N, C-alpha and C positions, 0 to 999 in steps of 0.2 A: 514519532516518539512523543512522550509527555515531556513537558517543561520541568527541569530539575527543581526549579524554585517552587513550581506548583506542587510537586510531590512533597517537598520539604514543608511547605506551609499548609498543606491539606492532607497530611499523612493518614488521618482517620478516614477521610472520604475515599482516598485511594485504596486503603486496606479494605473498606466495605465493598468497593467496586470489584476488587479482585475476588473477594469472597462470593459476591453475587455471580460472578463468572464461573466460580468453581475452579479458579486458577491458582495453582500452588506456587507461590513465590514468597521468598523471605524478604519482606519489605524492611524489616528491622535491620537486617544486614546492610541493605542499600543505604538506609538513613545513617547508620554508623559510619559507613564508608564516606558518605557525604560530609558528615560532621568532622571526620579526620581531615578531609580535603580542605574544609573551611578553616580549620585550625592552622593548617600549613599556610593557607593564604594570609591569615592574620600575622603569622610569624614572618612571612616574607615582607609584608607591608611594614611591619615594625623594623625589620633590619634595613629595608630600603630607606625608611624615614631616618634611621640613625645614621646611615651612610651619607645621606643628603645633609644632615645637620653637621656632621663632622667635616664634610667637604667645604662648608661655609666657614668653619673655624680656621682652616688652613691659611687662607689669605690674611687673616688677622695676625697670626703668628709670623707669617712671612713679612708682613709689613713691619712688625715689631723688630724682626731681625734686620730688615733693611735700615730701619731707624738706628739700631745699635751700631750697624756697620759704619755709620757716618760719625760716630764718636771719635774724636781725636785720639791717637795712640797714647799720648801723654796722660789722657784721662781714663784709660782702661784699667781701672783698679780691680780689686777682688769682687766688689759688688757688680761691676760690669761683667766680669767673667761668669759669675753665678747667674746673672740675668741671661747672658748669652747661652749658657749651658741649659738653663731652664727652658728657653725658647726652642733650642735644638731638640731637647728631650720631648717636649710637647709635640713638635712636628713629627718626630720619629714614632712617638706613641700613637698619634693619629694615623700615620701611614700603616703601622702594624695592625691597628684595629680595623682599618679599612680593608687591608689584605685578608684578615680573618673573616670579616663580614662578607667579602666577595666569595670566599670559599664556602661559607655557610649558605649564602644565597644560591650558589651553584648547586650545592647538594640538595637544598630545599626545592629548587626549581625542578630538578630531576625527579625527586620524590613526588612533587605536586603534579608534574606531567604524567607520571605513571598512574597516580590516583585518578586523574582526569580521564585517562584512557580507559581505566577499569569502569568508571562511572558511565562513560559513554557507551561502553560495551554492555553494561547491565541494563541501560535504558532500552536497548534493542530487544530485551526479553520481557519488558513490561507492556501489557496490552493497553488499548485505549479505554477510556472511561465510558461506560454505557450511558446514553441519554436517559433522562428521568422518565421518558415515556416508554422505554423498553420493558416488556413484561419480565418479571423475575421468575426464574426457574432453572433447574440444573441441566435440562436436556430438551430435545425437540418436542417432547410430549407437552411442554408448557408454552409452545408457540401459539399465537392467537390469530385466527382467521379474521381479517378485517374487511374483506370484500369478496364477493363471488360474482362472476359474469358469465352469462349464457347458461346452457344446460347440456347434459350429455346427449349424444346422438341417439336417436331411436333406430334400432336395427330389428328387422324381421328374421334375423338369423343370429347365430352365436358368433360374435366378432372374434377374429384371430389376433394374435399379437403381431407386432411389426416384423419380427424375424420371418415368420411363416408367410406373411403377406408379401414382403419384399423378395423373398426367394422364389415364390410362385410367379411373381411378376418378372423374374429374371433380372432384377436390377440391383439386388443386394447379395454380396458374395463375401462370406467370412472365411471359407475354406482356402481360397486362393490368396486372400490377404494374409492368412496365417502362414501359408507357404512362403510368402515374401518377407514377413516381419515378425511372425510369432503371434501369440494371443493378444486380444484386445485391440485389434486393428480391423479395418473393413475396406472393402472395395465397392464401388458403384459402377454399374454398366449403363450405357446408352441413355435412356430416358431418366434413369435414376441419377446419373451424373448431371444431366441437364436440370433436373429438379433441384439438386443441391446448389448448383450455380445460380439458378433462378432465385432461390431463397436469399442467397448472399446479395445479389444485385437488387432485389426487391427491398430488402431491409435498408441497404445503404441509400437507395433512392428515397425511401420513406423518411429516413432521418435527416437527410441533407435537404430535400426539396420541401418537405412539409414541416419538420420540426426544427429546422434552422441550425443543424450541425455542420461543421466543416470536416470533410473527409480527409483522413491522413493515411499514408502508407508507411509502415515502419519495419525495421529489421526484425527477423524472427529469432535472432540470437542476441543476447544482451550481456553486459558486464556484471560482475559481482556487485559493484556499486549500485547499478540500476536495480538489481533484485533486492538489495538491502533497502533502497529508498522506499519501496512500496510495502515492505514488511515480509516478503517471502523468505529473505535470509536475515539472520542465520537460523531462525526458528524452524523453518519448514524445508530444510535442504533435502530431507529424505523423499519428499514428494516431487522433486524436480529432476530434470534430465540435465546432466552436466558434461560438457566437452572438456575433459581435464587438460589436454595438451595446450589449449588456448585459453582456459579458464573463462569460457563463455557458456551461458545457460540458455536452453531453449525456452521460449516464453510459455508460461502456463496459461496466460491470458493477455490480451492486448492492453489491459490496465497497466501492466508493468512498463512497457516502453512508452506508451502514450502519456501517462502521468509524469514520466521523467523527461519529457520533451523540453520542459522549461526549468529543468534542474539548475539550481544556483542562479536563477534569474529573478528580476523584479518587474512585475507588470504594472501598468497604470490602472488605477481604480476604475476609470471610465471604460476600460476594455473588458471588464468583467460583466457577466460570466463568459468564460471561454468554453465552448461546447464542441467536442471533437468526437467523430465516429470513425471506427477503424475495424477492418476485417483482418483477422489473422487465423492461421491454424494454431491450435493450443496443444501443448505437450505436457502430460502429467504421468507420473509413475503410478499414482493411485495406490500407494503403499498402505494408506489408511482406510482402504475400501472394504475391509473385512466386515461382513454382516450387512453390507449395502447392496442395492440392486446392481448387478454387473451384466445382466443379460443384454445381448444384441448391441444396440447403439447407445445404451444408457451410460456406461462408464468406461471410457476408452483411453488409450495412451495418446491418441491423436484425434482431434476433432476440430471442426470449424466453428467460429463464433464472430459475431459482430458486437463490438464493445462501444459503450457510450461513456465518455469521461467529461466531467465538469470541473472547472476551476472557478470557485464562487467566492463572493464577498462573505465574510463570516456572519454578518447580520442577515444574510439571505439564503444561507445554505440549507435550512430546514424546509423552506419553501421550494428550493431547488430539488430536494430529495423527492418531494411529491410530484414535481413536474417531470423529473427524470423517470420515475416509476410509471407515470402516465404515458410517456413516450414508448417505453418497453411494452406496456399494456396494448398500445395501439397496434403493434405488430400482430398480437394474438387476436384482437378484434377484427382486423382486416382479413385475417385468415379464417375467421369464424370458429375459433377454437375455445371451448369451455375452459375457464381457468378460475383460480382464486388467488388472493393476495394474503400472505401470512407474515405477521410481524414476528421476527425471531426473538426468543427470550434471551436473557443474559448468558445462560449456559451454552447456547447454540450460536452465539454471536461470533463472527470472525475476529481474528486477533487485532486487526487495525480499525475495525468498524466501531462507530458510536451508536449506529442504528442501521438495521437492515430489513428490507422487505423482500421476501421470496415470492416470485410468481410461479405458481404450480399449475401445470396444464393437465387436463384429464385425458387419460389413455384408456380408450374403450376396450382394447384387447386385454390389457393387463389389469383393467378395472381398478385404477388408482390414480391419484394425483402425483405428479413427479415435477420436481423443480426444473424450471426452464430459464429462469433469470434471477439474479440477486442484485438488488439495487441498494447501495450503501452510502451513508455520509461518514467520512473519516475525520470530520472537523479538521483541525490543523495537525493531526497526528502524522500523516504522510508528508505534509508540507515542511514540517520541522526536519524530518529525515532527509528530504530532498533539497531543502533550501529554497522553496518557492515563496516569494513575498509579493505584495502589491503596495504601490505608493499612494498615499492619501495626503496631499499637501507635502509637507516636509517629512512626514512620518512614514516608516515602512512597517508593515505587519505581515505575519504569516496568513495566507489565504486558506480556504477550506477546499478539500478535494472530495469529489464524489465519483462513483462509477456504477454502471449496471450493464448486464448483458442485454443486447438489444436485437436479437436474443441468440441463444445457443442453436446453431444450425442443425446439428445431429438430432437433438431432442425435438426440434420442430419437425424434422423429417419423420421421427417416430410418431408424433402426434398426427401428422397427415396420413401416414400409412394406416394407423389404427382407427382414426375417426372418419376417413373418407373412403375406406374399403367398401366394395360392393359384393353382393351375394354371388355374382358370377366370377369373382376373383379379380375383377378390374379395380382401378383406382381412379376416382374423380380428382381432377386437378383443381384446387381452389381458384376461384375466378380471378383474383388479383394476380395470380402467378401466370396465367395463360399468355399474356403479352410477352412474357420472358421465355416462353417455351413454344414459340412459333404458332401460338393460338390453339394448341392441342388441348382437348378437354378431358381426355381420359387416357390412362395407360392400360393396355390390355395384358392379360396374363400371357406369359411365354408358353408357346405350344411345343 
C-alpha cells in the first residue's frame, strides 16, 4: 500500500498517477477522511496535555491542604475556613474535569480508531504509483516492445495449433479432464506428463544452479491475511478460489506465499537481495477473461508455474528488475523460443506494480505472441502491506519486492508443441530438456 503521509503530501501526484492508470477512485474523499482523522488526533493530544497539566496541579493543592491541616484549632478562623473550602473546591473541580476529560478521550479514541480502520481499508484499494519510465496509455495497445530475441521457426508445412498437435501425439486430453473437473482443466498422458515435469525441474535447476536463487516449497492454500499482503485481496476476490469453511484461498501464483514468507520480519541489509524460486500449481477463476484467448492451455483454472521473487534494497530494485527479467529470458533462450519483451503502459499495469515487463513467446500455430512471464517491481507497496523491513545501522526501512514468472509451464508447453512440431506429426524435444526425459529426442504421434 502507499504511505498515508505520502498521499497527503503529494495529493496532486497521486491523483495524476490514478488518472494515468485510468483508475476510478475518489481521492478527495480519502483526503477528507484523513483530515478528519488528523483533527481527532489534535483534539486527543490537546485533551491529554490538559489532563497532564491538571494532574500536576493536584499535588500543589494537596500540599496546601496538608499545610492548612497543621494550623492550630484555636487559629482556624473564617479566613482559614474559606481557604480550606477554596482548596477542597479546587481539588474537586480538577477531579471532575479530569473525569470529563477521561470520558472525552475515551469517546475520541473510539472515533479515531474507527477512522483509522476506514483509512487502512481505503488504502487497500489505492494502486501503486507507476514509475516515470512506464509508457502512458489507457490499454495494452500502448504497450511498448523494448526487445526481440530470435526469429520464428521456418516450416515447410502449415503448422498446427498446440491442441491439435498434443491430441495427435496422444499426450494432451481435455475431454477426460472435463469429465473430472469441468471446463478449463487439462490432462497429460505419458510423455506429455514427463515433458511437463521436465520443464519444472529444468527451470528450478536453471534458476538455483545458474542464477543463484534459493528454492522453496510452500503451501498451496493461504490465509486471507496472506492474500491481502500481496494485493490480491480485497480488490480481486472474484478471480480467486476460496475454501469458505476454513477461510483459506488457493494460490493464484507462488508470488503470494513466497513474498509473505518474511511477513512482519526485519532482515539485515547485508542479506539483501533475497532471491527465491518456487514451483506451485496456480488456481484462477479467470472471471475477467472475456474477450481473451481461452483456447487449449492458454487460460486455465489450474496450471503450473515456476515463480521468482526478490526482496531488494530500495536503491537497487530497478537494477534488480532488469536482472530478474534476464533470468526469466534465459529460460526461453535455453529452449530456443522466439520471444519479445514488452513494457506495459500505465493503463495495463497490475494493481501493485510500479513497472512491469511482459515476456511474450511466439506461437507458430496460432501465429501470434502470447505472454509467458510478467516481471514486476512493486517498490515498497507490498512490503508496507506485509510488514517486511530491513535494518541499516539503527534504522529500519521498508524494502522493495519484485517477482516474475520463471516461467509459466503450461504456456511453455504450448510454445514447444507449436514451434517444435514436425511434418510427420512428431515433436522434437528441445535439447536442454532431454536429460530430464531419459534422453529421448522425439515424441512420436499416437497410432
